N, C-alpha and C positions, 0 to 999 in steps of 0.2 A: 059580540066578542066580549069575554069577560075573562080575568084571573080567578080561579077558584082556590087557589093554594099559593102561598108565596112561602120560600125557604131561603134564609140567608145565612152565609156562614161567613165569619170574618169580614163582614161588610160593614163599614164606618164603625159605629159604636159596638155592634153586636158580634158577639162570639158565635151564636147559634140562635135563630129566631124560626118560628114556625107560625104562620098566620093564615088561618082559613077564611077564605072571603066568597063574596056571593054577588049576584047581580044587584043593582040597584045602588043606593048610597050607602058608603061606609066612612065615618068619620075616625080620626085619630086625635084624641084630644091630650093635651099635655103641655107643661111649661116649657118655654124655650130651653134648648139645650138638652132634651129629654130623649130626642131621637125620633121623633114622629116624623119628620120630613126624610129621615133616612129610608124610611120604610117605602114612601111613595117614589123617592129618588132611585130606589132598586127598580121598580116597575118601569119607569121611564127610560132608565139605562136598557132594559132589555129591548125597548123599542128602538133606540137610536146609537147605542153603545157609546153613548155621551152623556155626561152629567150637564143639568142645567144650572149647576152651581160652581164647578171647577172645571178646569181646560183638561187637566192630566188626570190618569186614573190613579195615582199613588195615594192622593188623600181617600179615596174608595175604601183601601185596604186597612183593616185595624191594625193598629200600631202593635209591632212585634209579630206580625203574621207576614208571610211571604206572597199570600194570594187570598183573593176572596171570591166567593160563589154567590151566585143569584140563580135560583131556580124557581120556575113558576109553571103550574099547570093551566095552560089556557084553553078556554072552552069556544069553539066557534062551530055554529049551524049544529050542534049536539055532539060533536066530536072533540075529545081533548087530547091536547098533545103537550109534552112536557118540554119546556125550553129551558135551558142552562147555558150560562156564560161564566167562565173562569177568567178572573182579571189577575193578570200578572203584570205588573209595572215593571218596565224595563224589557219584558220579553213579550212574545206573542200572545194575545189573549186565544183562548180556545172556548167554542161553542158547540153545543151538542142540541139534537133534537131526538126525543125517546131515546136518551142514551147513546144514539148514535153520533159520532164525530162529523161535524162540517169540515170541509176542505179549508174555510176561512172563517174566522168569527164574524167577519162583516156579512156572510150570509145570513146571519140571523136577522139583520135589520129590515124591518118592513113585516115581520111576521105577527108581531104585536104593534097595534098603532096607539099611539098615545098622544093627546093634547093637554099640555100643561100650562095652568095659570100660576104665576108666582109673583112676588114683588118686585123680582128682576126684570118684569115684563116692560116696565116704564122705560128700560134700556133700548126697547125697540123703538121707542119715539123721541127720546132724548139723547141716547146714546150715539156711538161712532157708526158709520155706514156698516162696518164689519159686523155688529149685531143684526141689522136688517139683512145683509146677505146671507149670515148663519140661518136666520128664520126662513128665509127662500130655500136654501138647499136643505134644510131639514124637512121641509114639506116636500120638496123634490123626492128626496131619498124614499119617505115613507110611502109615496105614491108610486114610484119607479125604483124599487131596490137596487137594480143594477147601476144607477147613477152614483151610487155611493163608490164604485170602483172607479167612475169617471172623474168624480171630485177628486178621490185619493192620487189618481195618476195624473191630474192637473197640477194638484199641489208639489208632487214630486219634480215635475218639469219645471215648474216655475222656480223651485229651489235650486234645480241645477243650472237655469238661464241665468238666474240672479247671481250665483257663485262666478259664473263665466264672465259676466259684466263686471263684477266686482274686481276680477283678475286683471282685467283690461286697465283699471285703474293703479295698479301696482307699477312703480317706476321700473324701466327697463335698465338692467345693468348692462355693465361691458361685457359680461358673460355671453349675453345673448346675440352673438355675432352671426347666427344663422339668418340674419338681415332682418331689418325692419319690416320689409316687404313679406319675407317668409312667416313672420310672427302674425302679420295683419292678415294673410292668407289663410293661416290655420283659424284664427278667431273668427274671420267672417265665416268660413266653412262650417265649423262647429256651431256657430250661432244659427245659421240657416237650418241646421238639423233641429236644434231646439225651436226654432220658429215653427216649423212644421207640426211638430207635435202640440206646441202650445195653441195654434191654430185650430187644429183637429179635436182636440178634447175642449178647448174654450168655445169653440162654436157650438158644440153639442150643448153645453151649459148656458150659453146666453140664449139658445132657442127655447129650451126647457124652461128657464127663467121667464122668458116673455110669454110663454103659454100659460104658466100657471099664475101669473099675475093678471092676464086677461080674465081666467077663470075666475080669480079671486075677488075681482072689483065689484061686481054685483053684490057677491056675498058680502063683501065688507060694508057696503053702503047700506045694506039691510041690518046687518048686526049693529052698526053704529046708531042706527035710528031706533033699534031696540033698547040699547043700552044708555044713551045719552039722553037725558031729559029734554023734551020739547025739539030734538033734532030732526030734520026732514030726512027723506030716503036718499036725497042725492047731495048731502053735505060732506061726506067721508070719500076721499078718492086716493088712489095711489097709482103711482106712474113708475115704470121701470126705466131707469136711466142707465143704459151700459155704456162703457168706455169705447164701444166700437159702434159706429153709426149702422143702425139697421138698413138705411136705404141710402142710395147715392143721392147727395145734395143737388147734383147736376140732372138726375133724371126728372122726365115730367112729373108734376104735381096734380094733374087733372086726374090721373088714374092710380087708385090706391093699391100699391105693391107689397105683396105679402112677403117678408123676408124668408129666403129658403137656406139650407146649409152653404150652397154654392155662394149665393150673394153675401152671406155673412162672413164667410171665409174670405171672399176676395176683398171685402171692407177691411176685415181685420188684417190682412197682408199690407194693406194701403196704409193703414194706420201705423203700423208696425215700422215700415218705411219711413213715414212723415216724423215720427219721433225717434228714430234710430240714433241721432246726433245726441239728442238729450239723454237717453238711456244710457250712452257710452260716458257721457260727462257725469251721470249721477250714480252709475253702477246698479240699476234697478230697473225691473220691468215695469214700463208705465202703462200699457195696454192689456186689457184682458178682464175676465170675469172678476178677478180679485179687486178690481179698481170700480166697480158697478156699485149703483146707489140705487134705493127705493124711496122714491119722493113720496111724501104723506102730507095730505093737506085736507083741511077742513074749510069748504068753502072755497074762497079764493087766497085764502092764506096758507102758509105751509105750518104743519103742527109745530116743528122745532122751533122755540123761539118766540111762538105766537099764542100757542093754545095755552089756557088755564092749566092748572093741575088736575081739575076733575075732567076736562076735556082731554088731556093725555091720557088719563087712566082709561076714559071710555073709548078712544083709540086703540089702545093696547088690547083691551078686553074684546073689541071688535075684531082686531087682527086673529085672536085666537079663536073665537067663535067662527068666523070665516072659514079658518083653517078646518076646524071639526066639520063645518058643513060642507067643505070640498071634499074632506076624506070620506064623509059619510056618502056622498054621492057615488062614489065608487063602489057601494054596495055593504060597506062594514060600518058599524057604530064604533069609532075610537073610544078609548077607556079616556074619560075625563079624569083630570088630576087637578085639585084645586089646593094649593100648597100655602097656607098662611095668607090667603089673598083677601078674605073678607074682612080682617082688622084693618086693611088700609083702605077700604071703600066707604063712603057715606052710606046711609040708610038707603036712599033711592037706589044707587047703584048695586048695592048688596042685594037686595031683594029682587031688582031685575035679574041680575045675573043668576040668582038662584033658581027663579022660574024658568030660565032659559035652558039650562043645564040639567034640570030635575029629570025630565024624562030620558036621558041617555040611558044605555043599558047598563054601565057601571060608571060610578063617580065616587073618586077617592077624595076625601077632604081632611086636611089637617087644621087644627086650630088650638090657640093656646087656653082658651076657656070655652064652655059650653055656649055661652052667649054669642061667640062669633060664628056659630053654626047657625044659619037662617032655618025657619020652621019648615021651609019649602023642602029642604034637605035631611029632614030627619029620617033614620034609619039605624042600621047598625052602628054601633059606637064602641070604639076602644079605648081604654085609658092608659096612657103611656107615662110610666115615671120609674125612675131609678133603673133603667135598662130593662124593665118587664113590660109587656104589652098584655093587657086583661081585657077580655069581653064583658062589657057590661050587660047585664041581663035586661 
C-alpha cells in the first residue's frame, strides 16, 4: 500500500498543494516552521482521522478558512482508490471514496494504514496512561475499523454516566419534595441503564486490548533487541493492566482460564458495585477501559522512572516497530512516517532504525537538514521552504 498523490486544500499552512509520491522513500527537508510536518500529518490523518500533534481538528484548518480537505490516491494490490476527508471544525466531517460520500467520516478509518514515529513518542513511555491507552486503541482501530464506533460509543456513555454521578453531588433543595427515596430511585434506575451500556461496550474494548497486547508482546521484544544496543530478546515487556479483573481471584489457580465476554462482563458488574459508593462521593466513573494502564518494563524494572533517556527512546521506537510488524502480519505493508525523529536519536539508534524501516513499501521522512536523513533512506527528496514544496532532481 502506498500513496501515489496527495492533495491539500486549506490544510494547516497550505492554501493548495499537490504532491506526487511513489513507493520507496520520500524525504521532505526544510527548516522548522516551513510546513514539512503538515504534509505527513495529512497522510496520517487519513488513516486515523486524528492528528498526532493536536487533539482537536480546528488547528488543522488554515486560518481564515472554514474547512480543510485532504485527498489522496492510494494504491493497493495494483488498484487505485481516491480517498478524501473534508474537515469541518464544529460540524461533522465528511468523507468520500472515489467521489462517493460515505455515511460517516469514521468509515474511512483503516482504509489507509500508517505507523508514525515522532518526537512525541517519548510520551508513550514517560507520559500519562492516557497516552498508552490511545496507542492501544489506535492500533485496535487500524486492525478492526468497526472498533472506532465502539470506542466513540463508549466515550459517549462514559460522559453521560459521569454527568449523572456529578448531578448526585448537587445539594437537594426544598423544592425536591417528590421525596428523597423518589430521587434515589430515579438515580439508581438511570445509573443501572448506563451501567449496562458501559459494561457492554467496555467489555469489548477490554477483550480487544488484551488480545492485541498478547500479539504485540513478542514483536516488541524482538524490535527492542534490534534497536537497543546490546539488548537481549527478552528484555522488553508489556503487560495490560485493566481496571477490571480478567479472572475471579477466588477461582482455582491450577487451571489457566481464558477471559470471555461473559466472564469479563460479570467482573465488570462486580467492580462497579464494589466502587459504587466511592463513585457517588467523587462524581466520576472509576471502573472501565478509560482507567486501564499498559505497563512497560525493561528486564525487571519499569521503564518509567528507571530507564535512561536512550533506553526510553529505544522502547518508544520498539513500540512503533512492533505495531508495524503486527499490522503487516494482517497482509498489508503500512505506510511508515518518520517525522523529525532522526534528529532526536544518537548515531547507533538512527542507523538501526533506518535499516529496519528501509524495506517498507513506502516511507515518508521529514528532516530539518539533509544530514538528518540516513544514507539507508536515500530516495526521492522534496525541499520545503516559504510555503513551496519542490522536488529535487
